[in-house]
ROROLUM-112142 format. One record per atom (N, C-alpha, C): residue in one letter; x, y, z. Coordinates in steps of 0.05 Angstrom, whole numbers, plus 5000, padded with zeros to 4 digits. Example, Ala and Ser with C-alpha at 12.3 -4.5 7.8 and 13.67 -1.06 7.14 Angstrom:
<pts>
a526448865156;a524649105156;a526449345156;s525749555142;s527349795143;s525850015157;
</pts>
This chain:
<pts>
m383737111146;m385637431139;m385237661170;r387637721178;r387137901207;r388138151192;i385838301194;i386838601173;i387538831197;d388838931215;d389239051234;d389239381224;d390039641234;d389239811230;d390539991205;n392139761188;n394639761165;n391439831152;i389439711151;i387339871139;i385339981160;s386240251149;s386440371180;s383540411185;m382840551210;m380140611210;m380040931223;s379341091202;s379341331208;s377741411225;g377741731236;g375941861240;g374741881268;a373942101281;a372942031301;a369042021298;a367642291293;a364542221297;a363042391282;e360142311270;e360142511248;e356942651269;a356342821264;a354142951287;a351942841267;t350142891282;t347342841274;t346043111257;g345042981237;g343943181211;g341043051200;d340743191175;d338243101167;d338842831141;d336342811135;d337542531112;d339642661087;v340842471075;v343042491055;v341642431028;p340942691008;p339642530989;p340842360977;a339342160954;a339041920952;a342842000923;l344641700928;l346841770912;l345941710888;s347341810864;s347241740841;s348741430837;n347941340810;n350141010809;n349840800824;g346840810837;g345740650848;g346640650887;v347240760888;v349040750911;v346540880942;a345840740949;a343840820974;a343640990995;s341941180994;s341441391008;s342441301047;t344641441056;t345041371092;t343741601105;r343041501135;r342141801148;r344241911162;r345242071166;r347342201180;r346942121215;s348642091221;s347841981255;s350342081265;l350442081295;l352142021312;l353841681308;r356641751298;r357541481289;r361341481290;f362341291299;f364841251298;f365741041283;t367741111277;t369340871262;t370840711284;s372140441273;s372940201295;s375940291304;n376540591301;n379140661312;n378540721343;v375540751347;v374240821377;v374940521395;v374840341378;v375840041395;v378040041411;g380540131408;g383040161415;g381640331447;s380440551438;s380240781464;s378040611483;l376140491469;l374840401489;l375540151513;f378140041494;f379139821520;f381139951537;i382140201527;i383940321550;i381840511573;v378940591563;v377140691596;v376840461605;s376140261588;s375840001605;s377339851625;d379839841622;d382939761637;d382239971662;i382040221654;i382640421679;i380440461693;l378140421684;l375540361704;l376040101724;c377239931711;c378639601723;c379439721752;f381939861747;f383439951764;f381540161787;l380640311786;l379640551796;l377140351815;i375240191800;i373839991815;i375439911838;s377939731831;s379439541842;s379939611871;a380939971867;a382240111892;a380440081911;p378640221912;p376140271946;p376239991950;i375139741927;i373939521940;i376939391956;t379839421945;t381339261955;t382239381991;l381439661986;l381639872018;l380339692033;w377939792029;w375039712043;w375239332049;a375939182035;a376238922047;a378538902065;y381239012065;y382538932072;y382039112097;q381039272109;q381039382127;q378239242141;i376539112132;i374938932146;i376438712146;v377238552135;v379038302143;v381138312169;r382538472162;r385038452176;r384238682199;g382738832193;g381539042223;g384439262226;l386039292210;l388039462219;l388139752197;q388539952209;q389240192196;q391140232175;i391140372156;i393340362141;i393740592128;v395340662114;v396640902096;v395640952076;v392841082076;v391241072050;v393141162028;p393641412041;p395641572010;p397741421996;v399441212017;v401841082004;v400040851990;h398140751992;h397440561978;h396140741952;i394440891953;i393741071934;i396141111910;t398541151924;t400041221906;t401240931891;a400040751912;a401940541894;a400340471867;f397640451874;f395240401858;f395740621822;i396540871832;i397041091806;i398840971799;l401240851810;l403440811795;l403040521781;m401840301786;m400640051779;m399840141756;l398440271760;l396540381740;l397440461709;g399040691719;g400240791693;g402740551688;s403840411695;s406040241687;s404339991661;f402339951678;f400439761661;f400239791631;l398740081633;l397640261612;l400440191593;l403040381606;l405440381583;l405840101587;i405639881590;i407339661578;i405239551564;r402439661563;r399739501544;r400639671516;t400540001521;t400940161499;t403940011481;s406939951497;s408539951481;s408239571470;r406339461474;r405839251461;r403839191444;q401639531440;q400839571412;q398039461427;a398339341452;a395639201455;a392539431445;y392939691448;y391039871444;y390039961410;r392239831401;r391039901366;r390639701357;r388439681368;r386239471349;r383139531331;s382839451320;s380539481314;s377939311320;l375839341309;l373539201309;l373338891299;l375138901274;l375938641265;l378438461278;d378738621315;d380438441318;d380438461350;l378438311361;l377138381391;l379138281406;s380938021407;s382237851431;s384737971431;d384337921454;d386837971470;d389537791461;s390837941449;s393237731440;s396237871452;s396237921474;s397337981497;s396437961523;d398337861541;d395837701567;d396537951586;t393838041593;t393038171611;t394238161639;t393937821645;t394637851677;t398137851676;f399037771665;f401837761661;f402438111666;d401138291644;d401938571643;d401438671675;a399038541687;a398738641704;a399538621737;v402338421737;v403938311755;v406338381752;i406838501729;i409238641719;i409438911733;s406139021723;s406339271736;s406239341767;s405639121781;s405039091805;s407739071817;l410238941805;l412538941821;l414339221808;i412639321789;i414339561784;i413739751799;a410539781807;a410239971834;a411339911855;s411339701866;s412839641896;s415639671887;a416839741867;a419539711871;a420340011873;l418740141859;l418140511859;l417240571889;i415840501903;i415140511931;i417740441943;w419040271943;w421440251957;w423240461953;q423640541927;q425440671915;q425140931923;v423041001937;v422041331946;v422441301972;g422041151987;g422640992025;g420341042028;l418540962027;l415140902034;l414640602039;v417240462032;v416540182039;v415640062072;d415640262087;d415040202124;d411840282124;d410140472104;d407240442110;d406640312083;y407440132081;y406239952043;y406339682061;s403839512051;s402539332061;s403239102039;r404638982039;r405138712022;r401438632010;g401838592035;g397738502034;g395838612015;i395938832016;i394439032000;i394838991970;t397838981972;t398938931935;t398038771928;l398638501931;l397238181927;l393138221930;l392738281940;l389238361935;l388538561920;f390038831913;f388838971894;f390038821863;l392138671862;l393338501839;l391638321838;l390038121856;l387937961845;l384838131838;s384338351852;s382238491840;s381938521814;v384038691812;v385138781786;v384538541754;v386638351770;v386138171753;v382638031739;v381537951765;v379037881757;v377138121748;s377138411752;s376538531736;s377438591708;l379338581695;l380238611679;l378838321663;s378838111678;s378137791655;s374937911657;l373637931673;l370238001678;l370038181652;s371638461643;s371138641628;s371138571602;r373138351596;r372838321570;r370838291550;p369338011566;p367437931551;p364238211546;l364838271568;l363338481567;l363338631545;l365738791545;l366638961526;l366238891497;h366738581493;h366338481470;h363738531459;r361438481476;r358338501477;r357738761464;l359038971475;l358039261480;l358739351447;i361639301444;i363139331424;i361439221402;t361338991398;t359638841373;t356438981372;g355339041403;g352639141393;g352439361383;l355139571382;l355439781378;l355339761348;a356339581336;a356539561305;a354739471297;v353039281308;v350039191290;v347739441290;r347939641316;r346339811306;r347740131291;g349940021279;g350940211265;g352540501276;k353440421301;k354140661325;k356840651316;i358540431306;i360740351297;i360840241275;e362340371249;e361840331231;e363640431203;q364740281191;q366640401175;q365640361144;r365040561133;r365040551101;r367340571078;i367040361067;i368240251045;i368040321020;a369740461009;a369140490973;a371540390959;f371540120938;f373840070936;f374540290893;y377340280898;y378240370864;y379340230850;g377240090833;g378640000798;g376539710790;a375839910771;a372439720754;a374239600735;d376339540729;d376239290707;d375939030717;p376838770704;p375438570709;p377238470734;a379738580727;a381338460751;a380938480776;s380738680775;s380838970809;s376938860820;v375338740802;v373038660808;v372438380817;a374138290809;a374538010818;a375737970846;l377938200848;l379438130872;l377538250896;t376038460896;t373838560907;t371338360915;r370738170896;r369038000908;r369837820917;q372337730919;q374237530942;q374237720966;l374737960966;l374438100994;l372138081009;l370138200992;l367138111001;l367137911010;e367637710994;e366237531013;e368237381037;s370137501034;s371837371061;s370937551088;l370237801077;l370137981100;l366537991116;r366137871133;r363637821145;r363638021173;f363638271174;f364238381195;f362438501196;p360438621226;p357638801226;p358839091223;h361139191222;h361539411217;h362739511195;l363239361174;l363939431149;l361139451129;r361539671114;r359439651103;r360639861071;f360339691053;f361139711023;f359239941014;i361040231000;i359440420982;i359940370962;g360640330951;g361040160916;g364040230904;i364140200870;i366740140856;i367140520844;a369040540848;a369440830829;a372940750812;d372440950792;d374240890778;d374241090746;d376241200748;d376441420719;d376441360695;r377741030692;r377440870663;r375940660675;a373440670671;a372140430684;a371240280652;r372040030662;r371739860634;r369039660630;e368339730661;e365239530661;e363139860665;t360239740656;t359239940651;t356739800673;h357239540677;h355239390694;h356439220713;l356339190737;l357239000757;l354738870772;e353838660763;e351838550785;e352538600810;g351238750823;g351038640860;g353038840866;l354639000855;l356639240862;l355739490843;p355139710861;p354539950855;p356940120844;l356940240819;l358540390811;l357640690812;i360740790830;i360141050840;i360241280819;g363141230797;g363341380777;g366141470776;d366641680768;d369741770775;d371241850796;l373641880803;l375342100816;l373842310837;p372542480816;p371042750834;p369042670849;k366742460831;k364842380847;k365442200873;l368442080878;l369041890896;l368442110918;c371042290914;c371742560928;c369042720943;d367742750925;d364942850935;d363942710954;l363442370952;l362342310975;l364542291002;a366642251001;a368642341016;a367042591033;r367142791026;r366943061029;r363743061052;r361742931043;r359342961052;r359242711076;g362042621079;g361642321103;g360842171093;e360742041069;e359541771063;e361541571062;v365041721059;v366241491058;v368441521076;d369141281089;d372041391103;d373441231096;q374741061078;q376440931065;q376740811034;v378740851026;v378940780996;v379940590994;l379940290988;l381140080979;l382140140953;i385040020945;i386340040920;i386139780911;s384139590896;s385239290895;s386039200863;g388039090874;g389038980848;g392339030838;g393338860823;g395838960823;g397039010805;h395039110782;h396139180754;h396339520742;f396539620770;f396439930775;f399339970774;t400340140753;t403240260754;t403540410774;p406040490782;p406740650809;p405240960797;k406640980771;k404941310764;k402141330764;r401141050757;r397741080757;r396841160789;l398340940808;l397540940835;l398241270849;e399741380838;e401141620852;e398541810838;q397641870814;q394841980801;q392841960830;i392441680832;i389841650837;i390341800876;v392341720882;v392641840913;v392942150913;e393842230888;e394742570890;e391042660884;g389742530872;g386942570869;g385342600899;l385942300911;l384342290938;l384942490959;s387842650957;s389642740978;s387543000987;e385543110973;e383843340971;e382343320993;v381443050995;v379543041021;v380042871042;c379142831062;c380042711095;c378442351081;v380742241081;v379741921075;v382341861073;d381941541079;d384541431088;d385041241056;v387141181045;v387041071027;v388140841032;s388440611023;s389640361028;s390440191001;l392740051001;l392739890980;l392539570982;i391339370969;i391439160975;i391938970957;p394338840962;p396338730941;p394338420934;s395238300907;s393438190897;s393137850921;q395237860923;q396537660944;q395537600974;a395337850982;a393637901013;a390037751003;i389737790983;i386237640985;i387237290972;e389137210955;e389136970953;e390136790968;l392036930986;l392836771009;l391336731037;a388836921025;a387136981057;a386936701067;p385936581095;p386136781108;p389736711118;n391136591109;n393336461128;n395336671125;y394636861144;y397637081146;y395737331159;r398437521169;r397537751187;r399937901173;v399338101174;v400138401168;v402538511191;n404438471189;n407738581201;n409538781193;l410538941201;l412839211187;l414839021199;l416339061170;l419738961182;l420739241168;g422039411191;g422439691193;g420239831175;s420039911156;s417240061150;s416740001125;v417439671124;v416439521094;v414039381109;p411439361091;p409739181108;p410338911094;v409338691104;v409638501102;v407738321109;l406938111094;l405437871095;l407037661110;t405637571134;t406737401163;t405337151144;l406836921140;l405236621132;l405236501152;w407136451164;w406836331193;w408936491220;q408536451239;q409436571260;q409636501287;r412436391298;r413336371325;r409836421346;p409136231361;p407036231370;p407936371408;f410536351415;f412136381437;f414036511432;r413936761434;r416037031435;r416637211452;d418937231456;d419637461485;d417937401511;m416537521515;m414837511543;m413837341545;n412137261521;n410037001524;n411636731529;q414636711517;q415836461521;q416736441549;v417136751569;v418036691592;v414936591606;a413136741605;a411536681625;a410236381611;k410336301597;k409936031593;k411435741597;r414235861602;r416235711616;r415335711653;a414836011664;a414336011695;a411835881699;e409835841678;e407235711684;e408235421689;d408635301672;d410635011672;d412334971696;l414135221707;l416035051734;l414235161753;l413135331762;l410835361781;l409035181791;l406535071763;l404734931768;l405834691772;g408334581751;g408834291750;g410134161773;s410834431794;s412634311822;s410434271831;i408734451834;i406434461855;i405034161849;a404534061824;a402533851817;a405433551823;l407333611818;l409533301832;l408733391855;v409133561873;v408633531907;v406733401915;l404033521906;l401833411914;l399733131904;l402033081886;l401232821865;l403132531876;s405532681897;s406932431902;s406332241911;p403832251924;p402431991942;p401731791915;v401131991898;v399831711876;v402031671858;f404731751854;f406831661848;f408031391867;l407331481880;l408631191894;l406930941901;i403631041900;i402330801896;i402730601875;a402730851850;a403330701825;a405030541819;a407430621829;a410130491827;a409630191845;l409430201866;l407929981877;l406729771864;l404929821852;l403429671844;l403429571816;i405329741801;i406629701775;i408729391786;r411129461810;r413129291820;r411829051827;l408829051837;l408428791851;l406728631835;t405528711814;t403928601793;t404628501773;s406728591748;s408328531734;s411428531728;a412528291717;a415628341723;a416928601693;g418528761703;g419528911692;g419729171696;p420629421688;p421829601701;p418729851710;i418930001722;i416530211736;i416130401711;l418630521699;l418130681679;l418230591653;f416830701634;f417430631608;f417630871588;v421230891581;v421731111567;v421631051531;q419631281524;q419331241496;q419531451476;p420731391456;p421931661441;p418731731424;r418331981424;r415932151404;r417532411391;v415332501384;v416232731372;v416132921378;g416933131394;g416633371413;g417333691389;f417833811406;f418334111398;f419834071370;n419734371347;n421134301331;n422034061316;n420233901319;n419833591301;n421733441311;e423933541336;e425833351349;e424633041362;t426332871360;t426032681383;t425832751413;i424932671425;i425232701460;i423732401468;k424632431492;k425132161515;k422232221528;v419832111528;v417732141544;v418131921567;f417732071592;f416331741614;f414031771617;k414231481622;k410131381631;k411231191644;f409531151664;f408730931683;f408230621667;r409530461664;r409830201644;r406630101656;s405430041629;s402730001633;s402229741621;m403429731598;m404329391586;m405929131599;y405728911584;y407028781593;y409628831578;t412528741589;t415628841577;t415428751555;d414728391550;d415128411520;d413528441500;m410828611511;m409028641490;m409829021484;t411429151496;t410829411492;t411729471459;d411229671451;d411229791425;d412130091431;v415230051423;v416430281424;v416230511410;g415730451380;g415330681367;g411630691365;a410830611385;a407230711374;a406530671347;r407330421343;r406330391309;r403930201312;k402330131332;k399830051336;k398530161360;t395930291350;t394430441369;t394030311390;t393330301417;t392330201432;t389230261428;t387929951439;t385029861429;t384029791460;k380929871454;k379529681478;k380129471488;d380429341507;d380928991516;d383428951491;d386629171502;d388129071489;d389528961511;p389828631496;p391628481505;p394628551524;r395428681511;r397628781510;r398028961544;v395829011542;v395829241567;v395729041595;t396829071623;t396728971643;t393429061660;p393628811675;p390528921693;p391129221702;v393229221726;v394029511734;v393629801716;g395629681688;g395429891670;g393230031663;r391129781657;r388429921658;r387530161663;i388230091693;i387330271714;i388330551714;l390830531702;l392930721700;l392230901679;r392030711656;r390530801628;r389031031632;r386630821643;r383831061643;r383431321655;f385631281680;f385231571696;f388031711689;s389531641665;s391631721653;s393131841676;i394031611702;i395531661720;i398031551699;d397931401680;d401331291674;d402231481662;e401231771653;e402132071636;e403532151660;l403532181690;l403932311705;l407232331704;p408032121699;p411532221701;p412432421684;q410632511669;q411832691641;q412632991656;l411232991684;l411533221698;l414433211695;f416133021704;f419033081696;f419833161673;n418533141649;n419533181623;n419033541623;v417133561642;v416033861640;v417834041647;l419033941679;l421134101684;l423634121682;q424433841661;q426733921652;q426734021626;g424134121612;g423834361591;g423034191562;s423033901567;s422533831534;s419333841534;m417633831554;m414733841547;m413234021566;s410934131559;s409834321577;s407134251587;l406434361608;l403534251614;l401934211601;v400934381584;v399934411567;v400134431535;g399434341516;g400234271490;g399334161475;p400034051445;p399033871427;p400733551443;r399333401441;r399733151456;r401933121437;p404932881454;p406932791432;p406032531425;h406932551395;h406332251388;h408532141383;g408431781387;g410331651377;g411331661353;t414431581344;t415331601320;t414131501295;e412831261300;e411631071279;e408931011284;m408031231297;m404431291298;m403631251266;m401131031266;m400231071243;m396731071255;v395631161227;v393031271232;v392131001199;g390330861207;g390230661179;g392530551173;d393030551156;d395830401143;d397430621134;r397230901142;r399431061129;r400231171158;f402631311157;f404331501182;f402431651186;y401931821213;y400232011226;y401632311201;h404032381198;h403632601188;h403632571160;e404232371155;e402832291115;e399832311115;a398432251125;a395832211129;a393932481133;v395532621149;v394332941155;v395733131149;r394933291132;r396533591118;r396933701135;g398733811145;g399234131163;g399733941184;y400033721185;y401833551218;y403233731234;a404833761217;a408333901225;a407534161241;g405834271232;g405234571243;g404334501281;r403634271279;r402834301320;r405934311331;h408534241322;h410434241334;h411634411329;r410134611329;r411334991334;r412234991366;v410834851375;v409734861417;v411334581423;k412334621443;k412734331456;k410434281463;p410433991464;p407333741469;p407033751495;g405633811502;g403533741527;g402733521541;i402933451571;i401233251575;i398933281575;t397633401578;t395433431565;t393833651545;g392333721533;g391433871511;g389033951497;y388334121484;y385634271472;y385034031456;a386133861444;a384133711434;a383733461452;q384533371475;q384033251492;q382133351512;v380833561520;v378833651529;v376933701514;k377133721489;k374333761463;k373133451464;g374033201471;g372932961466;g374432771462;l377432911447;l379132721423;l381332591439;r380732471462;r382732361480;r381732031479;g384831901477;g383531621468;g385531551440;e384031261432;e385031191405;e383531381382;v386031411364;v384931461337;v385431361316;r382131251315;r380531071291;r380231071274;t380431421262;t379431511241;t381731701224;i381331781196;i382931971183;i381532281189;e378732221196;e377032381206;e377632461226;r378532321251;r378632391276;r381832471289;a383132351263;a387032441273;a386132791264;k385432871236;k385833041218;k383633261237;r381533171251;r380633401279;r382333441297;r384133281307;r386633241328;r387633511320;v388633381300;v391733651288;v390033971283;e386934031272;e385834191277;e385734391301;l385234211327;l384734361353;l387134391358;d389534181356;d392734311365;d393034531348;k392634611321;k393334861309;k391935041324;h389535021325;h388835281340;h389035361365;y389935181386;y391335241402;y393435381404;v395935301386;v398035391371;v397835661371;d394635801357;d395136051349;d393836131364;h391436071385;h390336221408;h391336201433;w393536231439;w394836051467;w394836331484;s393636281512;s393936511530;s394336341558;f394336531573;f395036401602;f392436271615;w390136371603;w387536341616;w386736101603;l387436061574;l386735801562;l387835631573;d390535621583;d391335391595;d390335351617;i389335531641;i388235451655;i385435311654;w384635301639;w381535281629;w381934941617;i384534961600;i384834691590;i385734491620;l387634551636;l387634421655;l385434311671;l383734511685;l380734451696;l379334211676;a379734251653;a378234111636;a378333851640;t381433831640;t382833581639;t381633341659;v381233471684;v379533411702;v378033261707;r375933411694;r373333291682;r373133051665;a375833111642;a375432901630;a376632621632;v378332741655;v379232471669;v377032241685;l375832431692;l373432291713;l371432131699;f371332291669;f367732321665;f368732141634;d370232141622;d371632091597;d371431861593;r369831611569;r369831291571;r371831271551;d373131381534;d374131381513;d377031371512;a378631321536;a381731291542;a381631031552;y383930871540;y384530571553;y386930471548;
</pts>
C-alpha cells in the first residue's frame, strides 16, 4: 500500500527539552528532542537538487576552459544555469515530485527527462533575450551531463541519509488511532502488520465510547480529552480514525473535538486496508479515490519511452547492420525457406502483433503458434539457427517492430498466441498474466536479465517471469531501461539457458 501525504506528515521540529513523565494507560514515555516529521523529506529533495546544480556549474565552466582553452562570457552562462535550475524546479514541482514522504522515496518521475526539458527552456530564453552570440552549446551539453550525473549519484546517498535519520528517530511520525471497538481494532491490527517503516511510531488507541478494556499489545490512551492533551505535549502528530462504522455525525464530533489542538486527522476506509497493497491514492477533482490499476506510461513518460525506442533503436539498427547481413546470408545458404520468420504474438492491450525473427528452424517444422516450447537439442532448429538463438541474433529483426511501434526495446517478452506451460495455456496457468500486456512487449526484458531467459519448464518459473514483468511495468524508469539493455549484453554472452 502506498500512503502518500494524504496520510500527511505534519510539523517542523520539536525543541530539545527534558524528559516527559510517563504517560497513563500503558503509553511509554518519550524524550523530547530535535525531531522532524516526514514532510521534511520533500524539502531535502529540493535542497539536494539545488546543490547538484550549484556543484555542476563551476565544474562545467572549469572543465570547458581546460579542455577547449577558450575564454567564455561567464555571466551569460551563469544566467543560463540559473534559468535551467528555475525551470527544473518548476517542472518537478508541477509534477508533485517533491510532495513525498519517507513512505515513498522512489523517484516516480524521471529526473533526466526533466533536466533535458529545462535545458531546452533555458536555451530558448537565452536566444529570446538576444544573448545567443555569447552562448556556448558545448557548455550547455556539458552542464546538462554534469547535472544528470549529479542527480543520479545524489539519489542513493539521499535515500541512505533519510533512512538513517529515521532509524535514529530524527525523522519520526507519531500516530494515534481513534476507535476501540472490535471492528476498528481489527483494522488497526491489519494496518500495523502492513506498515514496516522506521519513522512510524504507534502511540495507542483512544475512544470516548470504548467497548474494550484491554487490548493485547495495543495500549489504550483513554478518551478524546486525553488524546488532545498528548497532542498539546507534542506526543501525537497524527490521528487515524479507522473503521467504516462511524456515522457522519459521529465523525464530525470527533474531528470537532480534535480541532482544538494542532494535529493531523485522517480517515482510513476499511477498503484501504483490505485491498492493500494493490492500490494508490489519487484525487478525482476533490474526491479521493483508490486507484487499483493504472496505466504505466502516461503523458510525458509515454513520449520519453517512444523517443528512447526511436533513438536507440535506430542507432542499434545501423551498428548491427553487418550482423544482419551475415545472418541473412548464412540462413539463405544453409537451409531452404525464407530468411525471416513472421510469427503472431500477444502484444500491447492483449492484441495480436506480427513479430519478425530470423528463421532458426526448418521450414516444415516451424511452430507458428508457439504451442511447443523450444528445448535443448530441439531437432526443429537448424545448425545455424542454434548459433543465432544462442546469442539472440534471431531476435534482431524485432528492431523493425520497435521502429514500427508495435514493440519496445525493453518490456515483457511477447509470447506466442498458443504458448503453453505443461498442459495449460500460459494465460490460464498464471494468475495476473494479462497485466504484463499493459505496456508494449520488448526485445529484452527484466525477467530475461534476472536469469529467466530461455525455456519455461515449470509453472513456478512461468509465475516468476510474470512477477518480474509486472515489477518492470510498475517501476519503469529511463535508467531501469538502460540497466536492462546493458545487462542484456552480459546475459547474451554468458547465459547458457538459451537455445
